[in-house]
Backbone as a ProteinNet text record, in pm:
[ID]
protein_1_A
[PRIMARY]
MTPGDAVRSLAPVTLVASDLDRTLIYSAAALQLTMPDEEAPRLLCVEVYGQKPLSYMTEKAAELLAELARTTVFVPTTTRTREQYGRIHLPGPAPRYAICANGGHLLVDGVSDQDWQARVAGRIADECASLAEVRAHLLATADPAWLLKERVAEDVFVYLVVDRQALPEGWVKELTAWAGPRGWTVSLQGRKIYAVPEPLTKSAAMTEVARRCGATTTLAAGDSLLDADLLLAADHGWRPGHGELADSGWGAPNTEVLRQRGVAAGEEILRRFLLAADRQRRAGR
[TERTIARY]
26805.5	26906.4	26900.4	27014.7	27020.8	27027.3	27000.4	27013.4	27152.3	27255.5	27390.2	27409.4	27349.1	27357.6	27290	27176.8	27103.5	27186.9	27256.8	27340.7	27453.5	27517.3	27627.9	27582.3	27458.7	27411.2	27386.7	27365.7	27340.5	27469.4	27581.6	27707.4	27747.8	27805.3	27846.6	27960.1	27954.9	28058.6	28121.4	28250	28321.3	28400.1	28374.3	28449	28551.5	28676.1	28784.1	28834.8	28809.2	28855.3	28966.3	29086.7	29200.4	29279.3	29311.4	29409.5	29541.4	29627.9	29754.5	29872.5	29907.9	30027.8	30017.9	30117.8	30126.4	30013	29945.5	29849.9	29890.4	29900.9	29948.2	30088.4	30125.3	30257.5	30330.1	30466.2	30544.3	30669.6	30699.1	30827.5	30934.9	31061.4	31171.3	31163.6	31124.7	31117.9	31004.9	30903.6	30786.3	30787.9	30890.2	30891	30890	30958.4	30970.1	31020.5	31136	31199.7	31278.2	31216.7	31276.2	31359.6	31351.1	31423.4	31570.9	31657.1	31795.2	31797.8	31898.8	31904.2	31891.7	31956.6	31955.3	31817.1	31726.6	31591.9	31487.2	31529.2	31435.1	31370.9	31244.5	31176.8	31226.8	31217.6	31247.2	31138.5	31178.1	31085.2	31071	30950.2	30922.2	30893.2	30963.4	30936.1	30813.2	30713.7	30590.8	30570.5	30666.7	30656.1	30794.7	30814.1	30937	30899	30975.9	30951	31084.4	31093.3	31219.6	31329.7	31293.6	31387.3	31451.6	31383.3	31431.8	31319.1	31350.8	31247.3	31187.7	31056.5	30989.7	30904.9	30824.2	30730.5	30749.6	30725.8	30753.5	30641.7	30640.5	30566.3	30651.2	30623.4	30699.9	30660.4	30748.7	30716.3	30596.5	30585.2	30469.3	30342.4	30346.7	30230.2	30191.5	30289.7	30261.3	30186.4	30226.8	30155.7	30011.8	29993.9	29860.1	29771.4	29828.4	29749.6	29708.8	29798.5	29764.2	29646.8	29649.5	29537.7	29409.5	29420.5	29303.5	29241.2	29324.4	29274.3	29205.8	29245	29182.2	29049.9	29029.8	28915	28811.3	28840.6	28745.5	28742.4	28654.3	28658.2	28751	28876.8	28975.6	28979.4	28961.7	28953.2	29059.5	29171.6	29267.3	29197.2	29216.4	29140	29237.7	29263.1	29374.6	29343.1	29416.9	29409.7	29501.8	29582	29669.4	29588.8	29652.3	29593.7	29601.8	29532.9	29538.2	29680.8	29753.5	29891	29977.1	29963.2	30041.8	30004.1	29875.7	29830.3	29886.5	29898.2	29946.3	30089.2	30165.9	30304.5	30313.1	30204.4	30205.7	30172.4	30249.8	30225.7	30206.2	30080.8	30048.7	30050.6	30083.5	30080.6	29937.5	29926.1	29795.2	29727.4	29607.9	29534.2	29500.1	29496.7	29466.7	29325.4	29306.7	29172.7	29082.1	28959.1	28865.3	28831.5	28816.1	28781.6	28897.9	28914	29008.1	28951.4	28976.1	28927.4	29048	29051	29162.4	29112.2	29206.3	29175	29073.8	29088.9	29002.8	28854.8	28827.3	28689.3	28646.8	28734.1	28700.6	28695.8	28771.2	28771.8	28748.4	28653.5	28626.3	28671.9	28780.3	28834.2	28767	28724.3	28668.9	28755.5	28826.3	28923.8	29021.3	29062.3	29163.9	29114.2	28983.9	28927.5	28833.4	28846.6	28761.4	28615.9	28525.4	28382.1	28331.7	28288.6	28252.4	28126.9	28030.6	27909	27942.8	28027.5	28067	28142.5	28234.4	28313.2	28222.5	28121.7	28030.1	27945.1	27904.4	27822.3	27899.2	28024.9	28108.2	28133.8	28166	28192.9	28071.4	27952.2	27829.8	27809.6	27834.9	27820.3	27920.6	28043.5	28145.9	28107.1	28060.8	28022.1	27906.7	27814.7	27695.9	27724.1	27821	27834.4	27961.4	28059	28190	28239	28326.2	28399.5	28483.6	28518.2	28589.8	28733.3	28787.7	28927.6	29017.2	28982.4	29063.8	29072.5	28959	28959.7	29048	29035.8	29113.4	29262	29292.5	29432.7	29493.8	29419.7	29470.2	29498.9	29411.4	29432.6	29557.1	29576.1	29693.7	29822.2	29825.9	29946.4	29972.1	29864.5	29879.9	29928.3	29895.6	29927.9	30048.1	30086.4	30201.9	30331	30427.9	30556.4	30657.1	30719.1	30819.9	30932.8	30948.7	31053.9	31028.5	30902.5	30873.4	30789.4	30740.6	30665	30762.3	30759.7	30849.3	30783.2	30655.8	30581.7	30434.2	30364.5	30218.2	30165.8	30065.6	30015.5	29862.6	29803.9	29661.6	29646.1	29561.2	29544.4	29410.8	29417.7	29298.4	29195.9	29239.2	29149.5	29037.5	29060.4	28956.1	29005.3	29135.2	29184.8	29328.6	29381.8	29515.5	29594.1	29725.4	29808	29941.4	29998.2	30128.3	30227.8	30349.4	30459.5	30542.7	30561.7	30622.2	30741.2	30821.1	30926.7	30861.5	30840.2	30764.6	30832.5	30964.6	31033.5	31015.9	31003.2	30989.1	30843.4	30748.9	30606.8	30563.5	30509	30470.3	30360.1	30374.3	30269.4	30142.7	30032.9	29906.9	29865.1	29955.5	29918.1	29811.2	29827	29728.2	29593.3	29597.6	29472.6	29401.5	29476.3	29416.8	29358.1	29429.4	29378.3	29249.9	29246.2	29127.1	29006.8	29028.7	28919.5	28870.2	28958.9	28920.1	28846.3	28894.4	28841	28705.6	28683.2	28560.7	28433.3	28412.8	28290.3	28274.9	28381.5	28378.3	28361.1	28337.4	28309.3	28432.2	28546.7	28670.2	28728.3	28796.9	28862.3	29013.4	29084.4	29230	29289.8	29396.7	29462.6	29613.2	29687.5	29833.4	29883.3	29953.4	30003.5	30150.9	30236.7	30378.9	30419.9	30474.7	30516.2	30408.7	30291.5	30188.1	30069	30022.2	29900.1	29796.1	29687.4	29582.1	29465.4	29411.5	29284.3	29189.8	29081.5	28994.5	28849.4	28770.1	28626.8	28556.9	28468.4	28403.3	28324.9	28259.2	28187.2	28280	28408.1	28504.6	28551.2	28484.8	28512.4	28535.5	28621.1	28644	28520.6	28448.2	28332.5	28223	28199	28094	28130.5	28257	28300.1	28294.5	28333.6	28325	28180.8	28088.8	27947.3	27896.5	27943.7	27903.2	27957.9	28082.7	28138.8	28064.5	28033.7	27959.8	27824.6	27758.5	27629.8	27646.6	27749.9	27769.9	27805.8	27883.7	27927.5	27842.2	27740.8	27652.2	27719.7	27805.2	27879.1	27784.4	27806.1	27728.8	27802.8	27934.2	28016.8	28123.4	28148.4	28254.8	28357.5	28484.5	28596.2	28685.4	28750.5	28831.8	28949.1	29050.6	29164.7	29221	29278.3	29339.2	29406.6	29492.8	29571.4	29550.2	29483.8	29476.4	29333.7	29318.9	29186	29101	29164.2	29088.4	29036.8	29079.8	29028.7	28918.5	28893.7	28797.5	28658.2	28614	28479.5	28471.9	28581	28585.3	28568.9	28641.6	28632.6	28493.2	28435.5	28301.8	28195.4	28214.1	28114	28122.5	28237.1	28255.3	28188.3	28159.8	28106.5	28210.9	28335.7	28443.7	28570.3	28652.3	28773.2	28889.4	29007.2	29129.7	29213.1	29279.8	29378	29507.3	29622.1	29750.8	29781.5	29890	29930.3	30006.4	30018.5	30083.7	29986	30026.1	29948.8	29863.1	29794.5	29715.6	29603.8	29536.8	29428.8	29483.1	29596.6	29658.3	29703.1	29762.2	29811.3	29697.6	29580	29465.7	29382.1	29416	29339.2	29204	29188.1	29059	29023.2	28896.7	28848.1	28700.2	28650.6	28509	28474.1	28347.7	28310	28339.1	28333.9	28353.1	28498.3	28589.2	28727.5	28822.7	28901.9	29001.8	29131.1	29191.7	29319.3	29430.6	29520.5	29630.7	29750.1	29826.4	29946.2	30064.7	30061.1	30173.3	30184.6	30309.6	30338.5	30425.8	30422.2	30505.5	30464.5	30561.3	30530.9	30473.9	30505.4	30448.4	30297.6	30250.2	30105.9	30037.1	30101.2	30042.9	30022.3	30120.1	30109.4	29996.6	29985.6	29881.3	29742.3	29727.6	29598.9	29552.7	29643.3	29606.9	29564.5	29631.6	29588.8	29446	29416.4	29282.7	29177.1	29209.9	29117.8	29083.8	29186.2	29164.7	29084.2	29113.1	29037.3	28890.9	28864.7	28727	28653.6	28720.1	28657.3	28626.7	28718.7	28696.4	28577.3	28563.5	28447.2	28317.7	28318.3	28198.5	28164.2	28264.9	28239.6	28181.4	28239.5	28189.6	28047.3	28018.4	27883.2	27780.9	27826.6	27732.5	27709.4	27779.2	27763.3	27629.9
15912	16003.7	16137	16185	16314	16425.9	16550.1	16660.7	16667.4	16637.4	16638.4	16532.3	16414.3	16307.6	16350.8	16419.8	16464	16560.6	16651.3	16747.1	16674.6	16576.3	16504.7	16423.7	16367.8	16284.8	16365.8	16499.2	16584.7	16647.2	16624	16682.1	16620.6	16701.2	16648.1	16546.5	16443.5	16340	16337.5	16365.9	16364.6	16235.1	16164	16042.3	16075.8	16035.9	16058.3	15922.3	15889.7	15763.3	15794.7	15754	15788.9	15666.3	15662.2	15567.4	15592.7	15491.9	15504.8	15522.3	15417.6	15422.1	15527.4	15614.6	15722.8	15824.9	15819.3	15923.5	15984	15900.4	15947.9	15899	15778.8	15724.8	15694.2	15700.3	15693.6	15610	15527.3	15458.4	15559.9	15521.7	15611.9	15651.3	15557.1	15584.8	15680.2	15690.3	15772.6	15908.6	15938.7	16061.9	16187.6	16185.1	16300.7	16424.7	16411.1	16523.2	16604.7	16708.5	16787.3	16904.6	16934.8	17048.7	17012.2	17110.9	17080.4	16994.7	16910.7	16816.8	16886.7	17002.1	17070.2	17128.1	17133.6	17185	17073.4	16949.6	16837.6	16825.2	16787	16774.1	16652.8	16659.6	16542.5	16438.2	16312.3	16204.2	16109.1	16055.2	15953.5	15822.8	15716.4	15584.2	15525.9	15482.2	15427	15280.4	15224.2	15082.9	15023.8	14903.9	14826.9	14694.4	14653.5	14526	14457.1	14330.3	14259.8	14324.5	14378.6	14444.8	14569.5	14628.3	14750.2	14853.3	14982.4	15086.3	15087.2	15102.1	15095.6	15217.6	15263.9	15373.2	15487.9	15610	15730.4	15833.6	15926.5	16050.7	16159.4	16285	16391	16396.4	16450.2	16462.3	16554	16657.1	16745.3	16670.4	16587.8	16507	16414.7	16361.3	16273.9	16349.3	16473.8	16555.7	16580.4	16612.7	16641.1	16516.6	16400.8	16277.7	16242.7	16262.2	16234.2	16321.3	16448.2	16538.1	16493.6	16455.3	16410.5	16287.2	16193	16069.8	16095.9	16204.6	16238.7	16311.7	16377.7	16467.5	16421.3	16313.6	16261.1	16108.8	16048.1	15902.2	15876.9	15852	15831	15682.9	15655.7	15517.4	15493.4	15429.8	15390.6	15301.2	15330.3	15263.9	15220.9	15090.3	15044.4	14918.5	14899.1	14775	14669.7	14708.6	14613.8	14501.6	14385.9	14278	14316.1	14240.2	14266.4	14252	14153.9	14135.2	14253.8	14301.2	14416.4	14542.5	14560	14676	14670.7	14550.7	14535.3	14579.7	14593.4	14640.5	14790.8	14861.5	15007.9	15051.8	15145.9	15201.8	15352.2	15393	15533.9	15610.5	15738.7	15820.6	15836.7	15867	15893.7	15768.5	15784.5	15669.3	15569.3	15441.7	15337	15355.5	15354.3	15370.3	15253.9	15283.1	15175.6	15094.9	15164.7	15099	15110.9	15008	15013.1	14928	14970.8	14900.4	14843.4	14711.2	14643.1	14566.7	14519.7	14439	14508.7	14641.6	14724	14717.2	14689.1	14678.2	14536.6	14439.5	14300.4	14269.6	14346.1	14327.2	14461	14462.6	14577.3	14539.2	14601.2	14570.4	14658.2	14594.8	14666.1	14629.9	14729.1	14704.8	14594	14595.2	14503.4	14367.5	14342.3	14211.1	14225.4	14135.6	14142.2	14112.1	14197	14179.1	14068	13956.2	13838.8	13861.9	13936.7	13964.1	14044.1	14144.9	14225.6	14139.8	14059.4	13973.1	13880.1	13821.9	13730.5	13804.1	13925.7	14004.4	14035	14075.2	14105.9	13980.5	13870.7	13745.7	13700.1	13719.7	13681.6	13761.7	13891.8	13975.5	13936.2	13910.4	13872.6	13741.6	13645.2	13516	13531	13622.6	13640.5	13721.2	13813.1	13913	13904.1	13821	13826.8	13688.8	13689.6	13567.7	13527.2	13400.8	13350.3	13401.4	13404.1	13439.9	13344.2	13217	13118.3	13148.9	13190.8	13223	13344.5	13446.3	13568.2	13541.5	13468.1	13437.2	13355.8	13259.9	13177.7	13262.2	13359	13446.8	13531.8	13584.7	13666.4	13586.8	13468	13387	13341.9	13323.1	13277.8	13389.5	13513.5	13625.6	13707.1	13696.5	13770.9	13704.6	13785.2	13736	13729.3	13613.4	13603	13704.2	13762.3	13862.1	13987.4	14017.5	14135.8	14105.9	13983.8	13947	13906.4	13978.5	13950	13861.5	13890.3	13811.4	13811.3	13708.3	13702.3	13663.1	13738.2	13713.9	13717.9	13628.6	13633.4	13695.1	13795.8	13869	13835.3	13781.3	13754.1	13666.8	13591.8	13505.1	13582.1	13712	13791.3	13863.6	13896.8	13959.5	13915.3	13953.4	13911.2	14031.7	14028.7	14135.2	14079.9	14151.6	14118.6	14227.2	14187.5	14281.6	14271.1	14383.8	14380	14475.4	14451.5	14544.5	14648	14768.7	14868.5	14903.8	14908.8	14947	14841.9	14715.6	14607.9	14575.8	14629.9	14602.4	14659.1	14576.5	14626.5	14731.2	14835.6	14937.3	14873.1	14894.8	14839.5	14712	14647.5	14521.9	14543.1	14646.4	14674.5	14711.4	14785.8	14822.2	14698.5	14605.1	14479.6	14398.5	14395	14323.1	14388.1	14519.7	14592.2	14558.6	14553.8	14521.4	14378.3	14288.3	14148.4	14135.5	14205.2	14188.9	14256.2	14370	14446	14365.8	14293.6	14215	14101.7	14068.5	13961.7	14015.9	14148.4	14206.8	14239.1	14258.7	14287.6	14422.1	14489.5	14617.8	14598.3	14671.9	14663.6	14799.6	14797.2	14921.1	14899.2	14994.5	14991.2	15094.2	15047.7	15136.5	15105.9	15194.3	15169.9	15045.1	14948.8	14822.9	14714.4	14749.7	14648.9	14668.2	14557.4	14555.9	14477.5	14544.5	14482.1	14440.4	14322.9	14281	14255.1	14333.7	14337.5	14322.3	14238.4	14228.7	14363	14398.2	14529.1	14553.3	14452.1	14479.3	14505.9	14477.7	14496.9	14641.9	14727.7	14871.2	14930.8	15030.6	15104.6	15185.7	15234	15320.1	15245.8	15120.5	15044	15025.8	14995	14977.6	15109.5	15220.1	15350	15383	15355.5	15384	15304.5	15180.6	15098.2	15154.6	15199.2	15259	15388.1	15467.7	15592	15563.1	15456.9	15418.8	15379.1	15302.4	15253.2	15363.2	15461.3	15565.2	15691.2	15690.6	15806.6	15928.8	15909.5	16021.6	16118.5	16246.9	16350.4	16405.9	16383.6	16427.5	16322.4	16295	16201.4	16272.9	16254.6	16311.5	16197.3	16213.5	16104.3	16158.7	16073.3	16107.2	15979	15992.1	15876.9	15917.5	15828.9	15862.5	15768.4	15653.3	15552.9	15535.8	15464.5	15436.8	15357.4	15278.1	15204.4	15295.8	15421.9	15521.4	15607.6	15596.3	15685.7	15672.2	15548.7	15530.6	15585.9	15575.5	15630.6	15781.8	15846.2	15991.7	16035.2	15963.1	15998.7	15981.6	15884.7	15857.4	15954.3	16020.6	16111.5	16245.4	16317.5	16452.8	16544.9	16522	16600.8	16516.8	16534.3	16454.9	16534.4	16476.2	16536.6	16428.2	16465.8	16375.5	16451.4	16383.3	16450.8	16477.9	16550.5	16584	16472.8	16357.7	16241.5	16123.9	16014.3	15891.1	15863	15750.4	15701.7	15798.6	15856.1	15950.7	16076.6	16124.1	16242.9	16213.6	16096.2	16061.7	16050	16007.5	15990.8	16117.3	16219.6	16344	16333.7	16234	16211.4	16328.6	16362.2	16465.6	16448.5	16513.6	16509	16638.7	16682.1	16810.2	16818.6	16703.9	16706.6	16683.2	16671	16634.4	16745.4	16792.8	16895.3	16829.9	16890	16842.4	16926.9	16862.9	16934.8	16942.3	17047.7	17060.8	16986.5	16963.3	16897.1	16751.1	16705.3	16568.6	16502.4	16369.9	16298.2	16323.2	16308.9	16315.1	16450.8	16556.9	16689.3	16688.1	16608.2	16597.6	16532.4	16432	16368.5	16466.8	16552.6	16654.1	16752	16794.1	16889.4	16826.6	16701.3	16632.8	16633.2	16607	16606.2	16745.5	16848.8	16985.2	17010	16967.8	16988.6	16911.2	16788.4	16711	16786.3	16836.2	16904	17031.6	17107.6	17231.3	17200.6	17099.3	17063.8	17012.2	16931.5	16878.7	16990.9	17088	17201.4	17284.6	17302.1	17375.6	17304.3	17173.1	17098.4	17112.1	17108.3	17125.5	17263.1	17365.6	17501.8	17519.4	17457.5	17468.6	17397.2	17294.4	17216.6	17272.8	17379.7	17438.8	17508.4
23398	23340.2	23412.2	23460	23527.4	23423.7	23463.2	23367.7	23305.2	23385.8	23330.6	23224.2	23247.8	23146.8	23018.3	23031.4	22912.2	22830.4	22898.8	22827.9	22755.7	22827.2	22765.3	22645.4	22654	22543.5	22417.8	22434.1	22319.1	22264.9	22332.5	22287.6	22153.9	22063.9	21933.9	21948.8	21868.4	21868.4	21728.9	21721.7	21594.2	21580.2	21473	21442.2	21334.3	21356.5	21260.4	21213.4	21087.8	21029.1	20930.6	20962.8	20876.6	20834.6	20706.6	20656.1	20729	20730.2	20801.1	20706.1	20630.8	20547.3	20438	20434.5	20336.9	20353.5	20468.6	20505.5	20639.5	20742.2	20872.4	20905.1	20858.8	20887.7	20756.6	20761.9	20638.5	20657	20557.4	20553.4	20516.5	20533.5	20498.4	20351.3	20265.4	20122.2	20086.5	20173	20142	20211.4	20291.6	20370.2	20284.4	20171.9	20082.9	20156.9	20217.9	20287.9	20186	20135.6	20027.3	20077.4	20206.1	20261.4	20286.6	20308.1	20347.7	20474	20486.5	20598.2	20733.2	20746.3	20876.1	20909.8	20812	20836.6	20845.7	20835	20838.3	20975.8	20981.4	21110.4	21187.3	21320.1	21402.1	21379	21371.6	21340.1	21457.4	21470.7	21572.2	21501.9	21539.2	21483	21550.9	21471.2	21526.3	21487.9	21414.2	21377.3	21357.7	21413.9	21394.5	21331.3	21230.4	21162.1	21137	21174.7	21160.4	21241.4	21356.7	21448.2	21387.6	21287.7	21225.2	21219.6	21234.6	21224.1	21083.8	21077.1	20946.5	20915.8	21010.4	20981.4	21079.4	21026.9	21104.5	21088.6	21182.3	21168.1	21232.5	21201.8	21266.8	21413.7	21495.3	21637.4	21657.5	21574.6	21584.8	21549.9	21445.6	21409.5	21524.3	21593.2	21707	21815.9	21841.9	21940.8	21897.9	21770.9	21719.6	21726.6	21693	21696	21838.5	21934.1	22073.3	22118.3	22079	22112.7	22042.7	21915.9	21841.1	21906	21947.4	22008.3	22141.8	22209	22336.5	22319.3	22205.6	22191.2	22089.2	22013.8	21915.8	21926.1	21849.3	21832.3	21713.4	21742.8	21637.7	21600.8	21470.4	21422.9	21315.5	21349.2	21244.8	21142.7	21015.5	20909	20800.6	20791.4	20710.6	20631	20523.6	20446.4	20507.9	20603.5	20671.6	20739.1	20751.5	20831.2	20978.7	21061.2	21205	21258.2	21209.1	21254.1	21215	21092.5	21047.1	21123.4	21150.8	21228.5	21369.9	21424.4	21561.5	21582.1	21473.3	21485.9	21507.5	21478.8	21486.1	21628.1	21679.2	21812.5	21798.3	21788.3	21767.3	21898.6	21894.8	22016.3	22067.9	22196.4	22253.9	22306.1	22360	22412.4	22302.8	22337.8	22240	22186.7	22055.1	21998.2	22037.9	22071.7	22104	21979.2	21865.7	21739.4	21641	21559.8	21448.3	21335.8	21213	21094.1	21021.5	21006	20939.6	20817.6	20736.6	20618.1	20527.7	20516.7	20430	20467.3	20593.6	20639.3	20669.7	20644.6	20672.9	20820.7	20898.7	21044	21113	21203.7	21288.9	21429.5	21473.7	21605.5	21710.4	21818.3	21933.4	22053.1	22105.6	22212.2	22173.5	22047.1	21998.8	21954.3	21966.2	21932.2	21812.9	21714.6	21595.7	21631.1	21584.2	21606.3	21515	21572.3	21493.8	21409.5	21461.5	21383.8	21258.7	21273.6	21157.8	21056.8	21104.4	21016.8	20936.1	21001.1	20932.6	20829.8	20863.4	20770.7	20642.2	20657.8	20541.4	20458.6	20523.7	20453.4	20373.2	20429.1	20358.2	20230.9	20237.1	20117.5	20010	20050.2	19952.6	19883.3	19959.7	19902.4	19804.7	19833.3	19749	19622.7	19628.4	19523	19439.5	19479.1	19414.5	19371	19270.8	19236.9	19357.3	19363.5	19480.2	19485.3	19605.4	19624.8	19546.9	19544.7	19474	19324.6	19264.8	19122.1	19093.6	19174.1	19152.5	19175.5	19279	19307.1	19193	19143	19033	18909.4	18882.4	18766.7	18786.2	18905.7	18932.8	18910.9	18964.7	18954.2	18810.6	18734.8	18596	18504.4	18538.1	18449.2	18494.7	18621	18670.7	18623.4	18587.3	18536.6	18652.2	18673.2	18779.5	18765.5	18646.8	18626.5	18709.9	18739.9	18821	18946	18959.9	19079.4	19190.2	19301.2	19412.7	19518	19549.8	19649.1	19614.1	19660.6	19650.8	19788.5	19836.9	19971.2	19974.4	20054.1	20084.3	20222.7	20234	20359.3	20424.2	20543.4	20625	20553.1	20451.6	20374.1	20304.9	20279.7	20212.7	20087.9	20080	19958.4	19934.6	19819.4	19780.8	19730.3	19749.7	19694.8	19647.3	19552.1	19497.3	19534.3	19564.5	19579.8	19452.4	19384.8	19251.2	19241	19138.8	19099	19007.2	19059	18983.4	18851.5	18849.9	18726.8	18617.5	18657.5	18558.6	18527.5	18604.4	18582.3	18447.5	18358.5	18225.5	18232.7	18155.3	18147.5	18091	18157.2	18111.4	18181.9	18257.1	18322.1	18428.4	18507.1	18612.5	18550.5	18441	18372	18319.2	18264.5	18215	18329.8	18441.4	18558.3	18609.5	18610.5	18655.8	18568.6	18437	18344.6	18364.1	18397.7	18422.2	18554.9	18657.2	18792.4	18811.6	18744.4	18764.9	18748.8	18636.5	18619.3	18720.7	18788.9	18888.9	19030.2	19039.3	19170.5	19253.5	19186.2	19258.1	19212.9	19304.9	19280.6	19282.2	19197	19190.4	19226.2	19305	19345.4	19347.3	19290.4	19290.5	19390.2	19493.1	19597.9	19621.1	19573.5	19587.8	19512.3	19583.2	19520.9	19530	19581.5	19603.4	19509.7	19453.7	19373.5	19451.9	19490.4	19569	19479.6	19506.3	19447.7	19564.5	19569.9	19688.3	19645.1	19711.4	19678.6	19698	19606.4	19613	19742.8	19802.6	19928.1	20046.4	20029	20137.4	20135	20211.1	20204.7	20342.3	20344	20467.3	20506.4	20405.3	20433.6	20509.2	20473.2	20542.7	20688.8	20715.3	20853.9	20929.8	20864.8	20930.6	20966.3	20874.9	20900.4	21019.8	21033.6	21147.5	21278.4	21278.2	21399.3	21433.7	21333.4	21357.2	21421.4	21375.8	21435	21581.2	21609.1	21745	21843.6	21799	21892.9	21886	21800.1	21790.7	21732.4	21634.6	21575.7	21506.6	21529.9	21462.2	21341	21336.6	21223.8	21197.1	21068.8	21032.1	20945	20978.8	20905	20858.9	20742.7	20689.6	20609.3	20592.2	20507.6	20448.3	20328.2	20263.9	20134.8	20084	19965.2	19847.5	19867.1	19760.6	19710.4	19599.4	19544.8	19642.5	19728.2	19829.4	19939.4	19940	20035.4	19976.1	19847	19782.3	19842.9	19865.8	19921.8	20063.7	20139.6	20275.3	20271.4	20182.6	20169.8	20126.6	20031.7	19983.7	20092.3	20181.2	20284.7	20401.8	20418.3	20531.5	20505.6	20613.2	20597.9	20535.6	20573.7	20514.7	20513	20407	20394.3	20338.5	20349.6	20297.4	20230.2	20122.9	20063	20041.3	20056.5	20039.3	19893.6	19870.3	19734	19664.7	19728.4	19669.2	19670.9	19608.3	19617.4	19495.4	19502.2	19389.8	19352.4	19451.5	19422.9	19355.6	19404.4	19343	19200.1	19180.4	19046.6	18945.2	18992.3	18902.3	18889.3	18969.3	18966.1	19034.7	19122.5	19187.8	19279.1	19279.8	19369.4	19395.9	19498.8	19535	19606	19598	19659.2	19808.8	19879.2	20024	20065	19966.7	19996.6	19954.5	20050.5	20021.9	19974.3	19873.6	19820.1	19881.1	19951.4	20014	19919.5	19929.5	19845.1	19906	20037.2	20103.5	20057.9	20051	20010.6	20117.4	20122	20217.3	20361	20451.5	20593.9	20635.2	20561.4	20591.1	20570.7	20475.5	20452.4	20571.2	20631.3	20748.3	20861.7	20882.5	20987.1	20956.2	20830.6	20792.2	20804.6	20768.7	20781.9	20927	21018.2	21160.2	21207.4	21156.9	21190.8	21142.2	21021.3	20965.2	21044.7	21084.2	21167.5	21296.2	21363.5	21491.5	21474.4	21370.5	21346.7	21319.5	21237.8	21205.4	21328.4	21409.3	21530.7	21629	21638.1	21728.5	21681.9	21551.4	21498.8	21535.5	21527	21562.2	21709.8	21796.3	21939.4	21968.4	21905.8	21928.7	21878	21763.5	21707.5	21792.1	21867.4	21948.7	22088	22121.2	22255.6	22271.1
[MASK]
+++++++++++++++++++++++++++++++++++++++++++++++++++++++++++++++++++++++++++++++++++++++++++++++++++++++++++++++++++++++++++++++++++++++++++++++++++++++++++++++++++++++++++++++++++++++++++++++++++++++++++++++++++++++++++++++++++++++++++++++++++++++++++++++++++++++++++++++++++++++++++++

């Protein structure tokens, strides 16, 4: 090792693990553009589905994300399946690491790490009721009057797409009470109700990436209950003024609550990431 290598090895490494949907990227329905039309920000489409634009961020947010991806270890962290994640085209250099299926898959240069996948599968088998049991309960208790779709994701968790207006008040709470003793977590996000094994967490995958890249600081952001463990595990986190965490009043000492909602929150989160990463670089000089 040369003296220059020694200096580089001691340089601070900031890992940024961020949820995507309704945190950094937004559907048209989630943008929350409250300003007059002529004052609305220019938007960049970052996802197409069914040959139609689906997800957006502001052009300024795109600039900030490109800078973040160049200066930190940026790790997209999502409950999306690998196929769903593959539809997203984020600005900046392609991330080396990505976390999909809520931590069920750790992608390294776009390929799922088989050792990580096996480790997670082993914990789920040891600690949780089977996917088949949970799926059967969902289908038996969901009413076709409000159930639009049922999907199994990556053979590790299940979710329902529902008509929110017709969904009975208290149904999700009853499902949560049933699932908890069986080792499963329930989360309502927009029109989707997720049932996820408790060992399947974004935080565990983030911790593994931090170990591999030698991160000295971890930063995170997210809007849903499935992001709570990620925020708690990070050195510092942010949540927007909308979403499941905001609706429940969730907070933690290491997590800042932003007042911005919708796509403006995504832009502000990226600003906070960059400021925090810059502070870490300056402190490590």
